Residue, then its C-alpha position, 0 to 999 in steps of 0.5 A: m401233077t394233074r392238069a388242074r393243079a398245074l393250072v392253079a400253080a401257073a395262076l398263082t405264079a402270075l399274081p403280083a407280089p403282095g407288096l405291089a397290091e398294098c401301095r400304088l405310088a411312092l411320092a417324095i416331095g422336096m421343098d426349096v429352102s435355099s437362100s433365095v427363100d426367106a422365112f415368110e416364104d418358107a412358112l408359106q411352103r410348109q403351111g401350103l403343103a400341110h393344107a393342100l394335103l387336107a383339101d377335099p379333092v386331094q383327100e378324095a384322090f388319096f383314098d380312091g384306091p390302094p394307099v400312097a407312100l409319102a415322104v417329104f424333104e427340104w433341100s438347098g445346097r449340094y450337101n444340104q438335104r434334110l428329111i422332114v417326114d420319113w416314108t409313111l403309108v397313107d392308108t387312113p385319113d388320120a395318117l394323112a392328118a398326122m403327116s399334115t400336122r408334122i409338116a406344118g410344125s416343122r422348121r427349116g434346117t438352113d437358110d444360107y445355101p445356094t440352089a443345088l437342084g441336081h443334088a436334090l434330085a439325087f437325094g430323092a432318088m436315094l430316098l426312093q430306094e428306101a420306100p415301100v414297094c409300090w406300083q410307081a415312084k415319083i419325085d416332086i421338086s418345088g423351087d423358085g430358081p434354076n440350078n446354080e451349084g453342083y451338078p445339074a439335073g441331067s448329071a443326076y439322072r445319069a448317075f443315080p437310080f432313076d429307072g421307072v421314076t417320074v419327076n414332076g416340078l412345081a416352079i415358083v415364079a414371080e413376074d420375072g420368073s420365066g427362066t425358072l419355068a423354062h429350066y423346070r420344063t427343059e431340065v428338071i421334069r423326067g419320065p412318062d406324063a411328067f409335068v410342071e405346075v406353076a405357082r405365081g409367087f409363094e402366096d400361090f403355093q398352096a393352090a398350085m400344090e393342090r392342083k399338082l397332087e390332085r393330078e398326080l394321084a388321079a393319074q395313079v388311080i386311073g393307071a391302077q384300074e386299067 
């Protein structure tokens, strides 16, 4: 092999795998449908997420770089997690609009089980195993209370595949919701630059989700350019 050919071969070997250039973030969003969430509050979550995806700053962040892969699930008790939208590569505004429509039209699968946060995180970790190959992987968990059934978040992190996964939280807190916020900050979030966004009640869910998505997606764009 000539020196020129050797240099070309070395350069090709150093290139990232094709899949890594096609998706910058795999993001799994989990919404709380435990018994503490009534039908009106559940609707505020679903409609809030659907509208947040179409907010101008969020759309700009989605399409300011390689595509994002998105999946959405609901969770409550230890055996009660359900996929709402399976992995979708959001590579066009039409794809994002279609996902928003599916979320807005979805209906909760259950309404009478406790809050098994550890099991929800485990479900998210296994869901990420089925995601497209992306630069980074994140789980977003929204909820209005701390874990009260099954194993805690720490046990999920030890037992399931969370290497390279960042977990962010959206804590839905009322006037007396300091315990929820503290639980998310100390027990739930995990990984580099993990954070908790706060919704002051379910009526604030859409605005909080917009802030969270814009922050996460913008961070991915910056990381992709470095």
